[in-house]
Structures are given as C-alpha cells and as structure tokens.
N, C-alpha and C positions, 0 to 999 in steps of 0.2 A: 829197326822196324819203324824208331821215330817219324823218318823221311816220307817209309811206305805208307802211313795212315793218312797225309795230307795227299798224296797222290792218289791214292784213292776214295777220298772223299769226293776232289775235284772231278774223277772219272766217274764217280755216281750223280754228282749234279749236275755234269754233262747229258747222260743219260735220261736223268729225269726233265731236263731244259727241253733234249729232243722227243720227247714223250709228251710232252705238254703237260708237265705234273708240277708239283708240288715243293720246288728245289728248297726254299727257303724255309719251309716247315721240316723236312725231311733232315734236314742238314743244321737243323737247331739242338740244341744241348735240352732245350724244354720239350721238345716231341716226346708223347709218349707213344702214344696209337691210335688206328683208327679215326683219325684227322680230331687229336684231343691234344693239348698239353697243357702247361702249369700255369700260362696265362688264360686257356680257353679251357677250363677242366668239363664241359658241356658241350665244346664244339667250336672247331675255328671258324671264325667267319668264311666267309667263300672267298672276299675281295681279299683275304689274308692267303691260303691255302690254292688261291687261282694266279698267285703271283701276280695280282692284279697293282696291291698296295704292299709296298716297302715295309715290313714291322720293325725294323731298327729306330722307325718313329712310331711316336704316341698312336695309339687306337683305342676309342674309348671300347672300356671293360675290360682292357688288358691288364689292370693291377699296379702298372709298370714296370709287368714284365715283358721285354721284346728278345727279339731275335738275339740269339748269341751262338757263334759257330760252335760246332761241336769240338773242333780242333784248339778252341782257345780254354776249354775246360780240361785237356789234357795236358795243357803247359803250366 
C-alpha cells in the first residue's frame, strides 16, 4: 500500500496539470478545501493556486507555512 500512495499522488498531479489546475495546492499537506490552507485560511492567493508561484519559497502572509507534499507526512 505504501508504494500505491505515491503512484496515486503522481497520477493526481498529472491530471490536475493537464486540466490547468492547482497541483501544488491539492498535493500539499496543508491544503484544506475550497482554496484554503493552513498558510492562507482566508483564501490562497491566485498566483499560488494557479501555479504561477512555487510555494516552496516564502510568500507574503504565509506565516512561514510552505508547500509540503502529502506523501512527506506519511513517512
């Protein structure tokens, strides 16, 4: 099962990318729902959820919370 989860995550990321969606947000362990997350509880900035900004880097107002892949939490 442990090997299946990364494979499903990769498939999900490919699908979201093909649809022009928000791969980094959906695949982040901090993501909640409805375009909110632990870093941005009132709404994720458009440049982040549109994948125009790599949120592994600091962004104003993120409270030091940055992208962390869901699979990193499972380890």
